[in-house]
Every structure is written in C-alpha cells, then in structure tokens.
N, C-alpha and C positions, 0 to 999 in steps of 0.2 A: 582452428582450435585443436586439430588432431594431435599435436605434439604436447598438449597441456597435460598436467598431472591429474590423475584420477583423484588423488588426495585433495588437491586444490578444488576440484569440482565438488567433492563431498563437503568440504568446509564451506564453500560458497552456498551450496544447497541448504545446509543447516542454518546458515546466517539468514538466507532468504525466508525460510519457514518461520524462524524464531522472531523475525522483525517485521514481516509483511503486515500483520494486523495490529501492531502496536504503533503508537505515534512517534516513531524514531527514524523513519525512512529506510525501508529495506533496500531501496535502490542505492542510497548513499552508502550503506554498509557493504553491500555487495560490490559496488564500484570501487570503494576505497580498499576493501580487502583484496579485490582482484588487482588493483594497482600495486599494492605492496607485495602481493604474491607473484607479480609478473604474469598474471593470467590475462590473455588477450582473446577477444572473440570478434568476428566481423560485425561491425556496427554495434558492438556491445549486445549482440543478440542473445547470448547465453543468459544474461541477467534477466531478460524478459521471458525467454522460453521456459526457464525453470519455475516461473511464477505459476505455470499450469498445475504444478504439484500443490501449491498453496490454494489455488482455485478449487481443485478437487477435494481438498481437505475441508474447506468451509461448506462445500456442497454436501459432503457426507454428513457433517455435523448438523446441518440445517435441512436435511432431506425431508424429514417428516413435517417440519414446519412449512417448507415450500409446498409440499404435496397438499397439506390442509388448506393453504391459501388458494392453490390452483383449483381445488374442489369447491371452494366457497365462492369463486368468482361469479358464477351465474346467479347466485341468490344473495350475496352479501355486498352491500354498498361499501362497507369498510374495507373489504378485501380489494375491491376494484379501485378505491381511492389509494390504497397502499401501493398497488402495482403502478398506478399512474404517477405516484410520488417518486418511486424509484426510477421510472423512465425519465421523468422531468429532471431529476437530480443527475442522471447519467448524461443527458443531452449536451450540456455545455462542454464537458471534457471530450465527448465524442467528436464534436465539431472542431474544437480548437486543436485537439490531438491529431486529427487527420490533416489539418491545414499545416500545423507547425512540426509535424513528426520529424522531418529531415533535419531541421534546425536543432531541435531538442537532442536528437541522437548524435549529430556530428559536432555540435558546439558545446551545449550544456553538459552532456554526459562525459565530455572529454576535458573537463576543467575541475580537477580534484580540489583546488583551493576554494573555488566557489562553493563546492559541495560542503566543505568543512565550515565555511563561514555561515552558510544557510542553516546547517545543523545547529550551530551555536545560537544564532539569532532566533531560530524557531524554538529552541529550548527555552530561551528567556521568555518569549511570548507565551508559550504553553504554560510555563510555571506561573506567570502573572495571571493568566486566565484561570488556572486551577485554584488560585488563592483568592479570586474575586468572590465577594458575597452575593453570588447570583441566585435568583429565586426562580427555579424552573417552573414552566407552565405545562410542559409535555413530559410525560414519564413512560409512554408506550409508543413504540414506533408506528403502530397501527393507527395512532391518532394524529400523526404528523400531517398537517394540511399540505396540499400540493405546492402552495406558495412558499412555505417553509422549506420543503424539499428542494425546490428550484434554487433557493438562496444557498442552501448547503452545497448543491452541485456547483455553483459558481465558486465557492470557497475551494472545492476540490481541484479546480483548474490551477490553483497555485502550486499544486503538487507536481506540475510539469517541470518545475525547477527542481533538479535533483537535490535532495537534502531537506526539502520541505516536509515530505511525508503525506501520502494520500490520506491515510487515516487521521493523521495529525491535523491536516487542513479541514477535513470534514468535521472532526470532533470539535475543534476550536470554534468553527463557524456555528455548529449546532448549539454549543454551550452559550455562546454570545447571544443567540436568538431564542433562548428560553427552554432548552431541553435539560434533562438531568444527565449525569455522567454515564449511567448504565445504558440508557436508551440511545445516547449519542454514539457510544461504542457499537451498539448493536446495529444501528442504522448504517454505520460505516461498514459493518460486515456485509449487510445486504447490498449496499451500493458497490462494494468491491466486486461482486459477482459479475455484473455486466461490464464494469469498467476494466477489470483485469482481463476478462475474456476478450473484450474488444481490442485492448492493447496487444494481447498475445497474437490474435488473428492478424492484426495490421502489421506487426513486426515480422511475423512469419512470412507474410506475403511480400513485404518490402525486401526481405533478405533471403528469399528463396534460392537465389542463384549463388549466394555467398556461403551457404552451408554445404557440407559434403557428408557422405555416408560415415566417414571417420569421426565426425563430430557426435554421432548418435550416442556412443557409449558415455561420453562426458555429460551430455544433456540428460541421459537416463539416470546417471548417478546423482546429478544435481536435482533432478525432478523427484526422485524417491526420497532424498534427504529433506527436501522442502516439504513434501507431503507429510512425512512423519512428524517433523518438528512443528509444522503449522497446526496439526491436529492437537498437539499438546497445548499450544497457545490459545487456540480458539475455545477449547473446552474450559479454560481457567480464567480467561481475561475479564469477563464480565463481573465475576465475583471479586476479582482483584481490584478493578477500578471502583467498584461500589464501596469497598472498604478503604482503599488507599488513595484513590484519585489518580491524577496523571502526573503529579510532581516527580515521582521516581523516574518516569520516562524523560521528563524535561531535563533532569539532572544528568541522566545518561547521555542525552544528546549533546549537552555542553561538554561532557568529559570526552566523548568520542570525537567531536569536532575539534576540540583543543589538541587532543592526542594526534589527530590527523594532520593538523597544521605543523605541529612539532616534527612529526615524521617527514612531512614534505620538506621542511627546512633542513633537517639533518641528512636525509638520504634521497630526497627528490621524488 
C-alpha cells in the first residue's frame, strides 16, 4: 500500500465512516471505490483496519450508556440480560468468521460483480421489508430477550458476503422478528462494537506480515477520516430512521450497485 495516494486513503476513510452504520454495506462501498480508484492493499486489509476509526466513534457516542450498563450489572437483571443478548448475537459471526476468514477475504472480497449484485438484491429486500405493515413488539434494546438476539446474530452472518451489509442484515432480521425501526438500528450499533473489534483483531493478526511501516500513514489518514465521518452518522441516524425509515438506504443500494455494474462493464 506504500505507493497509494493519500487522497485515495482519505476518500476511502470518509466512505467507511459514512456507510459503516447505515444498511448500505460499507465494505462494498470501500471495495468498489478502491477498485475504481486503483487502490490495492494486501488481503484487502486497509478496508478492515480503518474500521477501527468507526468503532472508536460509536464507543465515544455510547460511552456514558455503556458505563451505566456496566455499573448496573451487579444489581440489574435487565443489564445482565442485555449483555448476554449482545454476546449471543455476536457468537455466530465470531465462529463462522474465524472459520471462513480466508475464503471471504481471498474470494468474495475479490469479486466486484458479486458485490454489485448483492447490493441490488439487498436493496430490493430492504425496501420490501421497510414497506411491510409490521407490528413491533419490542421498542427498547434493553428488553430484547436473548433468544431474539441470537436470531439477529444469525442474520448478521449473511453480512460475510460483501455487499450484504452487517447493519442491513441485523436490522432486517430484527424488523422481521418484531422490533421497531429505531431500536433495530440501535441494537445494530451495540452489536457492531464486538463484531467490528473482533474482525479488526483477526484481520490484523492474519495480515501482520503483509503490512509495512510505510502503510501506517495511509491507514492513519483512513482511520481519522472514518472516525470523524462515523461520528456524524451515529449521532443522527436514529432520528433519521424514526422519521424516514430505511427506504432511502434501499434505493441508494440499488443505485450504487447498478452504477457499479455499469462501471465494471465500461472500464472493468
């Protein structure tokens, strides 16, 4: 990555932060943008490592909430149930991700056409779910039972196919199983913390020999850009989806996927 442009790293970092927590697939956006910018990284490591900026952004926004939950653990059954729910939701992706990591990175991440198709298909599905007359039973993430959380975690595993979207899969699954839109998005935020941190740690370990000191400046630029842009998204997303739903993101997915297919056809 040493000879890559700082401008490209900045663009990719901004894309990562803006798209990580909305159901449009940040990985798809970063990989497609990197493809058309001619940006290469060993094992596509750059796309995963800059996610640390987005992780820190959501930790900063939710720091007080996380602290209050931690303090309540000894005395609150609801707090303990919430932590258990997050751990159960995280478990399926942790197991499958560790087993299938090399296949995902070497095959799925290297197939731009697949990414575009999945973006479009996922957009159509998300739009259909957003328009369904669903009647939510759960409106507070603290009330999600562990069994529901585990099912949402199974949906999250679909996001190992680039273009699916981690948040999109978890949100769609949550909505279909009786949550409202705001709490579905918020649960996706909480689930992102261990999931993204785990993916970051695993990818860093797997590619520790492929990175060089010269890559640090590019990763740092992408990291900072992802952190700042993710802050803006996290602080505004819940109110947005409460008022507008997920249809705008579904339409965006279809547009980006279609544009990507056209770009691949025209310039490869």
